A tleap script that builds the chain and sets N, CA, C and O, in Angstrom:
source leaprc.protein.ff14SB
mol = sequence {
  NMET PHE THR LYS LYS GLU PRO ASP PRO LYS
  LYS THR ASP THR PRO GLN LYS ASN ASN GLN
  LYS TYR SER LYS SER GLN PHE ALA GLU SER
  ARG GLN LEU SER ARG MET GLU LYS ASP ILE
  LEU ALA ALA VAL LEU LEU ASP GLN GLN THR
  TYR THR LEU GLN GLU ALA GLN GLU HIE ILE
  GLN GLN PHE MET ASN GLY GLU ALA CGLN
}
set mol.1.N position { 77.357 139.510 92.059 }
set mol.1.CA position { 76.662 138.252 92.074 }
set mol.1.C position { 77.289 137.272 91.080 }
set mol.1.O position { 77.610 136.138 91.436 }
set mol.2.N position { 77.457 137.711 89.851 }
set mol.2.CA position { 78.088 136.851 88.859 }
set mol.2.C position { 79.526 137.315 88.652 }
set mol.2.O position { 79.809 138.513 88.638 }
set mol.3.N position { 80.411 136.367 88.494 }
set mol.3.CA position { 81.800 136.721 88.237 }
set mol.3.C position { 82.228 136.145 86.896 }
set mol.3.O position { 81.690 135.140 86.430 }
set mol.4.N position { 83.181 136.787 86.301 }
set mol.4.CA position { 83.689 136.314 85.017 }
set mol.4.C position { 84.492 135.034 85.233 }
set mol.4.O position { 85.370 134.975 86.094 }
set mol.5.N position { 84.185 134.038 84.460 }
set mol.5.CA position { 84.870 132.751 84.595 }
set mol.5.C position { 86.239 132.827 83.939 }
set mol.5.O position { 86.374 133.279 82.802 }
set mol.6.N position { 87.240 132.384 84.661 }
set mol.6.CA position { 88.597 132.348 84.140 }
set mol.6.C position { 88.721 131.230 83.112 }
set mol.6.O position { 88.110 130.176 83.286 }
set mol.7.N position { 89.489 131.427 82.052 }
set mol.7.CA position { 89.673 130.349 81.064 }
set mol.7.C position { 90.381 129.162 81.701 }
set mol.7.O position { 91.288 129.321 82.519 }
set mol.8.N position { 89.957 127.995 81.316 }
set mol.8.CA position { 90.540 126.763 81.842 }
set mol.8.C position { 91.872 126.514 81.147 }
set mol.8.O position { 91.899 126.372 79.925 }
set mol.9.N position { 92.982 126.455 81.887 }
set mol.9.CA position { 94.289 126.255 81.242 }
set mol.9.C position { 94.390 124.919 80.523 }
set mol.9.O position { 95.152 124.805 79.563 }
set mol.10.N position { 93.659 123.923 80.944 }
set mol.10.CA position { 93.693 122.619 80.276 }
set mol.10.C position { 93.102 122.711 78.877 }
set mol.10.O position { 93.580 122.039 77.963 }
set mol.11.N position { 92.085 123.521 78.697 }
set mol.11.CA position { 91.440 123.645 77.392 }
set mol.11.C position { 92.303 124.413 76.401 }
set mol.11.O position { 92.203 124.178 75.196 }
set mol.12.N position { 93.135 125.309 76.867 }
set mol.12.CA position { 93.988 126.075 75.958 }
set mol.12.C position { 95.129 125.226 75.423 }
set mol.12.O position { 95.681 125.545 74.370 }
set mol.13.N position { 95.507 124.136 76.126 }
set mol.13.CA position { 96.574 123.257 75.667 }
set mol.13.C position { 96.113 122.286 74.587 }
set mol.13.O position { 96.947 121.725 73.876 }
set mol.14.N position { 94.823 122.076 74.449 }
set mol.14.CA position { 94.295 121.084 73.527 }
set mol.14.C position { 94.724 121.318 72.073 }
set mol.14.O position { 95.146 120.360 71.425 }
set mol.15.N position { 94.641 122.541 71.525 }
set mol.15.CA position { 95.068 122.710 70.131 }
set mol.15.C position { 96.538 122.361 69.909 }
set mol.15.O position { 96.897 121.885 68.832 }
set mol.16.N position { 97.383 122.587 70.893 }
set mol.16.CA position { 98.788 122.265 70.729 }
set mol.16.C position { 98.996 120.759 70.629 }
set mol.16.O position { 99.868 120.314 69.883 }
set mol.17.N position { 98.226 119.971 71.351 }
set mol.17.CA position { 98.374 118.527 71.307 }
set mol.17.C position { 97.993 117.976 69.935 }
set mol.17.O position { 98.515 116.941 69.520 }
set mol.18.N position { 97.088 118.655 69.226 }
set mol.18.CA position { 96.688 118.204 67.901 }
set mol.18.C position { 97.836 118.308 66.902 }
set mol.18.O position { 97.848 117.598 65.896 }
set mol.19.N position { 98.796 119.184 67.169 }
set mol.19.CA position { 99.922 119.368 66.268 }
set mol.19.C position { 101.106 118.486 66.635 }
set mol.19.O position { 102.133 118.512 65.956 }
set mol.20.N position { 100.973 117.718 67.687 }
set mol.20.CA position { 102.069 116.863 68.132 }
set mol.20.C position { 102.282 115.737 67.117 }
set mol.20.O position { 101.323 115.173 66.590 }
set mol.21.N position { 103.535 115.424 66.858 }
set mol.21.CA position { 103.856 114.400 65.871 }
set mol.21.C position { 104.324 113.124 66.553 }
set mol.21.O position { 104.967 113.156 67.602 }
set mol.22.N position { 103.981 111.991 65.924 }
set mol.22.CA position { 104.291 110.683 66.476 }
set mol.22.C position { 104.982 109.831 65.422 }
set mol.22.O position { 104.789 110.024 64.222 }
set mol.23.N position { 105.784 108.893 65.885 }
set mol.23.CA position { 106.458 107.977 64.973 }
set mol.23.C position { 105.549 106.787 64.661 }
set mol.23.O position { 104.512 106.587 65.293 }
set mol.24.N position { 105.964 106.022 63.687 }
set mol.24.CA position { 105.224 104.825 63.286 }
set mol.24.C position { 105.074 103.857 64.466 }
set mol.24.O position { 104.009 103.268 64.655 }
set mol.25.N position { 106.132 103.695 65.252 }
set mol.25.CA position { 106.075 102.775 66.393 }
set mol.25.C position { 105.159 103.297 67.501 }
set mol.25.O position { 104.551 102.502 68.218 }
set mol.26.N position { 105.052 104.607 67.651 }
set mol.26.CA position { 104.147 105.164 68.651 }
set mol.26.C position { 102.697 104.927 68.262 }
set mol.26.O position { 101.864 104.664 69.130 }
set mol.27.N position { 102.379 105.014 66.973 }
set mol.27.CA position { 101.021 104.701 66.526 }
set mol.27.C position { 100.711 103.225 66.767 }
set mol.27.O position { 99.579 102.877 67.105 }
set mol.28.N position { 101.704 102.362 66.595 }
set mol.28.CA position { 101.502 100.922 66.805 }
set mol.28.C position { 101.155 100.609 68.256 }
set mol.28.O position { 100.469 99.624 68.528 }
set mol.29.N position { 101.618 101.430 69.184 }
set mol.29.CA position { 101.356 101.216 70.606 }
set mol.29.C position { 100.143 101.992 71.124 }
set mol.29.O position { 99.784 101.861 72.294 }
set mol.30.N position { 99.518 102.785 70.281 }
set mol.30.CA position { 98.412 103.638 70.687 }
set mol.30.C position { 97.191 102.831 71.116 }
set mol.30.O position { 96.866 101.803 70.520 }
set mol.31.N position { 96.532 103.308 72.143 }
set mol.31.CA position { 95.286 102.680 72.602 }
set mol.31.C position { 94.072 103.323 71.949 }
set mol.31.O position { 92.954 102.830 72.102 }
set mol.32.N position { 94.277 104.408 71.231 }
set mol.32.CA position { 93.177 105.119 70.591 }
set mol.32.C position { 92.837 104.551 69.216 }
set mol.32.O position { 91.790 104.876 68.656 }
set mol.33.N position { 93.696 103.720 68.675 }
set mol.33.CA position { 93.491 103.173 67.346 }
set mol.33.C position { 93.080 101.708 67.433 }
set mol.33.O position { 93.494 100.980 68.336 }
set mol.34.N position { 92.262 101.298 66.480 }
set mol.34.CA position { 91.868 99.897 66.423 }
set mol.34.C position { 93.019 99.069 65.843 }
set mol.34.O position { 93.977 99.622 65.303 }
set mol.35.N position { 92.921 97.778 65.956 }
set mol.35.CA position { 93.957 96.896 65.416 }
set mol.35.C position { 94.085 97.069 63.902 }
set mol.35.O position { 95.191 97.073 63.360 }
set mol.36.N position { 92.951 97.212 63.233 }
set mol.36.CA position { 92.970 97.390 61.780 }
set mol.36.C position { 93.662 98.709 61.404 }
set mol.36.O position { 94.452 98.750 60.461 }
set mol.37.N position { 93.364 99.775 62.137 }
set mol.37.CA position { 94.000 101.067 61.854 }
set mol.37.C position { 95.512 100.982 62.079 }
set mol.37.O position { 96.287 101.548 61.307 }
set mol.38.N position { 95.927 100.287 63.121 }
set mol.38.CA position { 97.355 100.111 63.383 }
set mol.38.C position { 98.024 99.332 62.258 }
set mol.38.O position { 99.137 99.662 61.848 }
set mol.39.N position { 97.350 98.299 61.758 }
set mol.39.CA position { 97.900 97.510 60.657 }
set mol.39.C position { 98.049 98.350 59.389 }
set mol.39.O position { 99.052 98.246 58.683 }
set mol.40.N position { 97.053 99.176 59.109 }
set mol.40.CA position { 97.117 100.048 57.926 }
set mol.40.C position { 98.287 101.024 58.061 }
set mol.40.O position { 99.059 101.214 57.121 }
set mol.41.N position { 98.408 101.635 59.233 }
set mol.41.CA position { 99.499 102.599 59.436 }
set mol.41.C position { 100.859 101.921 59.359 }
set mol.41.O position { 101.820 102.516 58.872 }
set mol.42.N position { 100.949 100.694 59.831 }
set mol.42.CA position { 102.213 99.959 59.742 }
set mol.42.C position { 102.612 99.743 58.289 }
set mol.42.O position { 103.799 99.698 57.964 }
set mol.43.N position { 101.621 99.608 57.422 }
set mol.43.CA position { 101.897 99.370 56.008 }
set mol.43.C position { 102.208 100.651 55.236 }
set mol.43.O position { 103.010 100.626 54.303 }
set mol.44.N position { 101.590 101.762 55.607 }
set mol.44.CA position { 101.706 102.961 54.768 }
set mol.44.C position { 102.651 104.030 55.304 }
set mol.44.O position { 103.128 104.856 54.525 }
set mol.45.N position { 102.936 104.045 56.594 }
set mol.45.CA position { 103.809 105.088 57.144 }
set mol.45.C position { 105.278 104.711 56.997 }
set mol.45.O position { 105.625 103.530 56.974 }
set mol.46.N position { 106.131 105.717 56.898 }
set mol.46.CA position { 107.568 105.520 56.799 }
set mol.46.C position { 108.183 105.497 58.195 }
set mol.46.O position { 107.744 106.234 59.078 }
set mol.47.N position { 109.191 104.660 58.396 }
set mol.47.CA position { 109.830 104.517 59.705 }
set mol.47.C position { 110.528 105.793 60.170 }
set mol.47.O position { 110.492 106.114 61.357 }
set mol.48.N position { 111.157 106.517 59.263 }
set mol.48.CA position { 111.978 107.677 59.621 }
set mol.48.C position { 111.165 108.949 59.834 }
set mol.48.O position { 111.716 109.949 60.294 }
set mol.49.N position { 109.900 108.943 59.519 }
set mol.49.CA position { 109.103 110.156 59.520 }
set mol.49.C position { 108.147 110.179 60.718 }
set mol.49.O position { 107.804 109.137 61.276 }
set mol.50.N position { 107.723 111.398 61.100 }
set mol.50.CA position { 106.718 111.551 62.144 }
set mol.50.C position { 105.459 112.165 61.545 }
set mol.50.O position { 105.518 112.874 60.540 }
set mol.51.N position { 104.321 111.886 62.173 }
set mol.51.CA position { 103.024 112.296 61.640 }
set mol.51.C position { 102.132 112.797 62.769 }
set mol.51.O position { 102.232 112.330 63.903 }
set mol.52.N position { 101.263 113.747 62.450 }
set mol.52.CA position { 100.247 114.154 63.415 }
set mol.52.C position { 99.128 113.125 63.372 }
set mol.52.O position { 99.052 112.315 62.448 }
set mol.53.N position { 98.266 113.158 64.370 }
set mol.53.CA position { 97.137 112.231 64.395 }
set mol.53.C position { 96.232 112.460 63.187 }
set mol.53.O position { 95.705 111.507 62.613 }
set mol.54.N position { 96.053 113.714 62.805 }
set mol.54.CA position { 95.227 114.035 61.641 }
set mol.54.C position { 95.843 113.465 60.358 }
set mol.54.O position { 95.127 112.923 59.517 }
set mol.55.N position { 97.150 113.583 60.207 }
set mol.55.CA position { 97.819 113.031 59.024 }
set mol.55.C position { 97.665 111.511 58.984 }
set mol.55.O position { 97.451 110.933 57.919 }
set mol.56.N position { 97.772 110.870 60.138 }
set mol.56.CA position { 97.618 109.420 60.193 }
set mol.56.C position { 96.197 109.019 59.797 }
set mol.56.O position { 96.005 108.052 59.060 }
set mol.57.N position { 95.205 109.759 60.282 }
set mol.57.CA position { 93.811 109.474 59.919 }
set mol.57.C position { 93.594 109.653 58.417 }
set mol.57.O position { 92.843 108.895 57.802 }
set mol.58.N position { 94.248 110.651 57.827 }
set mol.58.CA position { 94.140 110.870 56.380 }
set mol.58.C position { 94.746 109.690 55.611 }
set mol.58.O position { 94.194 109.267 54.595 }
set mol.59.N position { 95.862 109.166 56.081 }
set mol.59.CA position { 96.483 107.999 55.441 }
set mol.59.C position { 95.562 106.784 55.527 }
set mol.59.O position { 95.455 106.014 54.573 }
set mol.60.N position { 94.906 106.617 56.656 }
set mol.60.CA position { 93.962 105.507 56.817 }
set mol.60.C position { 92.812 105.651 55.831 }
set mol.60.O position { 92.431 104.683 55.173 }
set mol.61.N position { 92.250 106.871 55.724 }
set mol.61.CA position { 91.137 107.109 54.808 }
set mol.61.C position { 91.550 106.887 53.351 }
set mol.61.O position { 90.796 106.300 52.576 }
set mol.62.N position { 92.731 107.350 52.982 }
set mol.62.CA position { 93.207 107.145 51.610 }
set mol.62.C position { 93.365 105.665 51.308 }
set mol.62.O position { 93.022 105.212 50.217 }
set mol.63.N position { 93.876 104.919 52.256 }
set mol.63.CA position { 94.042 103.476 52.075 }
set mol.63.C position { 92.685 102.804 51.917 }
set mol.63.O position { 92.497 101.975 51.027 }
set mol.64.N position { 91.744 103.160 52.779 }
set mol.64.CA position { 90.410 102.561 52.725 }
set mol.64.C position { 89.698 102.899 51.427 }
set mol.64.O position { 89.033 102.044 50.843 }
set mol.65.N position { 89.830 104.136 50.970 }
set mol.65.CA position { 89.194 104.553 49.712 }
set mol.65.C position { 89.846 103.852 48.520 }
set mol.65.O position { 89.162 103.506 47.556 }
set mol.66.N position { 91.131 103.645 48.577 }
set mol.66.CA position { 91.825 102.952 47.504 }
set mol.66.C position { 91.415 101.489 47.403 }
set mol.66.O position { 91.313 100.943 46.304 }
set mol.67.N position { 91.180 100.854 48.550 }
set mol.67.CA position { 90.771 99.458 48.577 }
set mol.67.C position { 89.351 99.297 48.054 }
set mol.67.O position { 89.025 98.266 47.466 }
set mol.68.N position { 88.500 100.302 48.257 }
set mol.68.CA position { 87.095 100.215 47.853 }
set mol.68.C position { 86.958 100.310 46.341 }
set mol.68.O position { 85.992 99.784 45.789 }
set mol.69.N position { 87.884 100.961 45.656 }
set mol.69.CA position { 87.777 101.167 44.221 }
set mol.69.C position { 88.224 100.008 43.480 }
set mol.69.O position { 88.200 100.015 42.249 }
savepdb mol mol.pdb
quit
């Protein structure tokens, strides 16, 4: 009556995408970031380096916390 559900292959790929790295110009073209976030990343990220989305969010938070103090 009940069968074991097979794991969804799309869901297993999700953790790998979190580790994907992007350049400064790719963040500038992102539709997931607001204009303000793009401006902050343009100011703080290095052109030659790549960053994960999590690293970029951390840079945004550090910038925002620094401005508040």
